[in-house]
N, C-alpha and C positions, 0 to 999 in steps of 0.2 A: 645631567641626563634625566629623562623622565623617570619618575618613581612608579614601580608596579608592585602590587601586593598580591600574594596568594598563600594560602595556608600550607604548612608542611610540618615535618617533625625534625628533631634535632640530632646533632652528633658533634664530634670534636674538632672538625675543620682543620685537621692537620696539627693542632696543638696537643701538647701532652695532657692526658686526663688529669683532673684535679681531685684531691681528697676533700672530704667535708670536715669542717672543724666544729665539733659540738652540735652537729645537726644543721649547721648553717653553711652556706657557701662563702668562702673567703674572697673578698674583693680587694685587689691590690690598690694602693694609693695612687699608682701610676695611671689608673683610669678614673677620670673625673666625672662620674655620674653622681648627681646629688638629688635626693639621697640614693634611690635605686630606680630612678626614672628620668626621662628627658623628653624634649619635644623635637621633632624633625619632620619635615614635609607636611606640616599641618596636622600631625597626629601626635598624641601623647603615648609614649612607649614606656612600658613597665619591664624591668629586667627580671626575668624568671629564674635564670641560673647562669652561672659561669661555666662555660663548656671546656675551656682549655687556655693554656698560656704558652706562648712561644717566646723566642728570644727578643722579638720586637713588637709583639702585639698580643692582645687578649681578646678572646671570642666569647660573646654572650648570646644567650637565648633571650629574645625580647618579644613583646606582644603588644599590639594595639588593636585588638579584635581579631587579628590574624598573626600568625607566628612568623618570625624572621630571625636572622642572625646579624649581630653587629661585630665587626672586627675593628677594634680600637687600637691604634698604633701609639706606642709609647715614645714620646719625643725626648724623654730623658735618657734614651738609649742611643748609641751611635748609629744604629741602623734603622731606627724607627721611622723618621721622615723619609729617608731614602726608600725603605721598603714600601711605605704607603704609596709614593709616586710610581714606583715600579709596578706594584700589583694593580693599581688603578689603571695605569696605561695599558697593561696587558689585557685586563678584563674588558675594558672598553673596546679594545680592538678585536676581541674574540667573542663578543656577545652574539647570541643567536643560534649557537650550536647546542643540540639536545644533551650532549655529554660533557658540557663545561658549565660549571656553576654560574648561575645568573646573578649579575650585579644589579641590584634594585635602585641604588642611589648612593651618593657621596655627600657627606656633611661633616661639619666641625662641631663638636660638642663642647660648649663653654664650661659647663659643670662648675666646680669650685676651684679648679686649678688656675695657675697664673697664665697658662697658655691653652688655647682651645685644642682639643684632642681630635685629630683627623680620623674619620671613621668611614668604613664601607658597610653599607646595608646590603646583605646577601640573602638569597633564598635559604631556608632552613632545611637541611638534609637529615638523613637518618644514619644508620649504622655504617661504620667504616670497614674496609677490608681488613684492617688491623684487628678490629674487634672480632670479625668473622674468623680470623686465623686463631685467635685465642679460644673461641668456642669449638673449633674443629681440631684442636691440637692433637697431633700424631695420627689423625685419621684422614686428613685431607678432605677436600670438598668434592661435591658431585661434578660430573662432566657438564651438567646443565649450568651450574653456577660458574664454573671456570670458563665455559664458552661465552656465557652472558657477559662476564667481566672483561674477557679478552676482546670480544667484538666491540663493546662500548668504548674501551680505552683506545683501541686501534683507530676507531672512528674519530675520537677526540684528537689523537696525535696526528692523524692524516690531515685534519682540519687546521690545527695550529701550525704544523710544519708547512702546509700550503701557504699560510699567512706569514711564513718566515720566522716563526717563534720556536724557541726551544724551551720546554718546561723546566728541565734541569733539576727537578726534585720529585720525580715520580716514585712513590712508595705506598705501602698499604694504607698508611694513615691519611694519605691525600687522595684516596679513592673512596667516595661515599655513595651510598644508595639513596636514590630519590624514590620514596614510597609513592608519591603522587604520580610521577611519570614512569615508574617501573623501569628504571635504568640506573647504571652507575655513572657518576659524574666526577670529573677531575677538578680539584680545587688547589688553592695555595700557589700563586704564581710569583711569590716573593723572590725567587732565584731565576726567574725566566729572563731570557734575553733574545734579541734578534740575531739570527744566525749570521755569523761573520762579524758580529759586534759584541763579543762576550765582554761584559764590563765588571765581572767579579771573578776572582781567582778560585774561590772555593765553591764548587757546585756539587749537587747531589749529596745524599745522606749515606753515611758509611753502611755498607752491606748492600747498597743498591747503586754503588758508584762504578761506572764503566772503567775498564783498564786505562783508557787515555785520560779520563778525569782523575783517576787515582795517581797516575804519573804526574800530571799537572799539579795536583795537590801536594805530592811529595816534594817536587822541585820548588814549589812556592814556599814551603816550610823551610827549605834550605836557603831561600833568598835568591834562587836561580830563576831566570825568566826564559821559559821554553820558546816563547813566540808562537806557540801552537794553540789554537782555539778548539774547543769542543764543538761538535756538530749535533744535529738532530738525532744522530745515531745513538747518543747516550741515553735518550729516552727509551729506545727500543731495548737496550740492555737492561734498564731498570724494570721494564715491564716483563721481560723474560724471566728475571729473578722472582718477581711477584707471582707469576703464573706457576713457576716451579714450586714455590712455597705453598701455594693453594693446592697443588696436586699432592705434594708430599705430606703436608701438615706440619712441617718443621721450618723454623727459622734457619736460614742458610748462611748467615753472616760469617760464622767461623769457617764453614766449609769453603765458601767462595774466596776467602782470604788465604786458604791453605796452599801449600806448595803442590799438593796432589791435584787440586783444581787447576792450577796454572800449568801443570804438566799435561793434563789430559781431561779437560772438563767434559768432553763428549762422552768418554767412558763412564764418568761419574753420573751423568744424566741418564745414560743407558741403565746403569745399576739402579738408580732411583725408580725408574719406570718398571724394570724387571721385578722389583720387590712388591709391586702392586698388581701383578698380572692376574691374580685370582679374584679381585673385586672390581675390576674395570673391564669394559669391552676392549679386546686387544686391538681391533682395527682402529678404533677411536684413539686409543693410547698412542699408536704409531704416528698418527697425524698430529696429535698434540705434542709429542716428543719432537717431531721434525719442526713444528712451528716454534717451539721454545729454542731449539738449537739454532734456528735461523736468526734469532735475535741475540745470541750469545757468542758470536765470533769475536775473538780478541781484536781482530782487524776491523775497525768500524766500516771500512769500505765494503766488506763482505756481508755485513748485516742486512737483513731484509728491511725495506722501508715499511712504514705503516700500511701503505696501499698494497704493497706486495704481500705482506703478511695476511691481509684480509682475504686474499685469494686462496689461502690454504684450504685443502679439502675438509679440514676439521670443522669449518663453519657451515658445511653443507649437511652435516649429520644432525638429525632431529633427536633431541634428548628430552626426557621428562624430568621434572624436578623431584628430588627426594622430599619426604615429609619434613626433614630438618630444614631444607631450603625455605619451605613455606611457613616455618616457625620463625626463621631468622630475618626474612625480608618482608617487611610490611607492604601491603598494597591496599587499594580502596575496596577490595573484595574479600569478604570473610566466608570461609567454608566451615559449616558446622556438621559434625559427624555424631552418630549415635543419638539422634534426636527423634527421627520419625520411624515408627513401626511400619512394616510392609502392609499391614491390614488397612492403613489409612490411604495407601496408594491405589488400592483396588476399587475404591468407591469414590465416584466423582464428588459427591457432597462432602464426604469426610475429607477428601483431598483439599477442597476449597476452604474448609474450616481450618485445616492445619496451616495452609498458606496464609490465611488472614491472621491466625493467632501468632504465627512466627513474625509476620510483618509488624503487628502491633508491638510485640516484644522488642524487636530490633530497632524500632523507631524511638525507643526510650533513650538510645545512645547516640543518635545522629540522624541525619537526613538520608532516608533509604531511596535510592534511585530505582532499583529493581530487586526482585527476589524470585528465585527459581528452585524448585525441588524436582529433580528428574524422577520419572516413574520407572525407568529402565536402567540397566547397567550401561556403562561402567561405574556410574556414580549414583546408583539407585538409592533414593531416600536421603541423600545428602542435601543440605540446605546451603544455597549460594546467595549471599547478600551483598549487593553492590551499594556502597555508601558514596555520598557526594565527595568525601575526602578520605584520605588515608588516616588522618587524625581521628575521624569518627570511627573508622574500622578498628583502630588500635584501642580506643575506649571500649568498644563493644566486645572485642576479643578478651580484654582483661577482665571484663565483668562476666561474660558468658562461659568462658573456659572453666570447666569443673562444676558448673551449675547443674542442678538436677531437674530434668523434665520427664514427667511420667515414670519416675524411678530410674531414668537413664542419666548417666553422667556425661555431660557434653564435652566433646573434644573439638577445639577450635583452632583452625589454621588460616593463613591467608591463601589467596589464590591469584594467579596472574590475571590481571585485568584484560590484557590483550586476548588471552585464550578464552576467557569467559565471554567476551563480546563477540568472538567468532563462533561461539557455541561449541568450542573445543573442550570437552570435559574428559580428561584422561585420568587413568588410575595412576596415582603417584607411586614412585618406587620407595619401598620401605628401607 
């Protein structure tokens, strides 16, 4: 396939995060990059970091002037070559959807090994929902964040189910944020299959496994053949659990495996929502609760499809992001607070001087597309800087946050690009 390049930022791509050894990233011998660089598609790529390791593949952050990710499949494992062909087939068939990771190219890296290593070149994404859950532990996420994730994932599932694919491993680690496109994307299609042609016995990750997949898994361990295949409904179950975890702020693996859950999951969901009634809008909670329940019927035939779930009234409610959301989810737009004094906004010449000074300062960290300082509320005196890329915005935020201007300590967050371009400047919820 044709190779496309565009800058982005990185995350774990569904693989387990790695620890550093002595300040350096450990590169397993199973990936044959020599020494830490390679050539592909006419470009010289440098390996910046190892992002994660799975059972059959290792993921790396690479750069050739722009950032990307390489998923290198380990042929010395039983599932390595099989996983490569399966994921390549799925990604090539599913390209073009905004909420599915983009496959940029396929190549074999000769390296120093005896056999070339099959690799997928992928767009580089940012933070995963798994990481977001760690940061919001026991507090839960805002309705804005949950709605954003739910809508994006349901759109992805509606698309791939229409294409007759079942993802079969939807979990927080496989949902990543695209800072450049300002959306969540679905990754890791190593367990995916065409509906009606399930070719693996073990699907889904423990804690996000639908009841029918759990039964299939149990019987397979006993050596029994059920003759029953899983359907696209298993993906809706997994998403329902992910959204319930985002709302509650708790991992629910032990709860969903308990006898109490099996006896009356609906009452447990009601209890979880009732415990948050003081810090969430009640009418929105009711719609979200019903949306989640529609995905978590034990009977897969009763579960909502992705297209049906998208019609839930929950998605018609406008939410504003919390400040925490704008700290966790990078975008190409930076918002600077506590920078401009009101007196500079009342005089046109002083205002233009401030705008020019801020533009010069912000250009030190990347290409500035536009800069705007509102003279009136709700965002009076705040500085909005649109960078050409989210990577530039990340560099700028890292440098500017906490910096002192005119005796003021700068507070820096990101801001939704779509809202900024519409001129929609809202007061974020604290």
